[in-house]
C-alpha positions, 0 to 999 in steps of 0.5 A: 720591614720596608715602609710603604714609602720605600716600596713606592720609590721603586715606581719612580723614574718611569719614562712614560709616567703612569699613576703609580709613578706620579704618586711616587714622584709626589711622595718623594717631593712631599716633605711632610709625607709619613715616610716611615709609616706602614699604616694604611690608615695614616697614609690614607688619611694623609692622602685624603687631606693632601691628594696630589691628583684626582685618582690618587686615592684609587691608585694608593689602594691599588698599590697598597694591595701590592705592598701587602702581598710583598710583605707576606 
């Protein structure tokens, strides 16, 4: 099963950055990000404490829904 971090790496490298790609780039560079987690609570808590930009939590919720659909 793919971790959320692995799922997010597909958003990196966009020519025109959007919030999803900004979050993915930040996650890639954030050494303490829980890279092997698939726990909504753990990742959400980390983002609440280390939010890289104002809408990061909203972006996370949006992308988490896509992650959940892929896991089904």
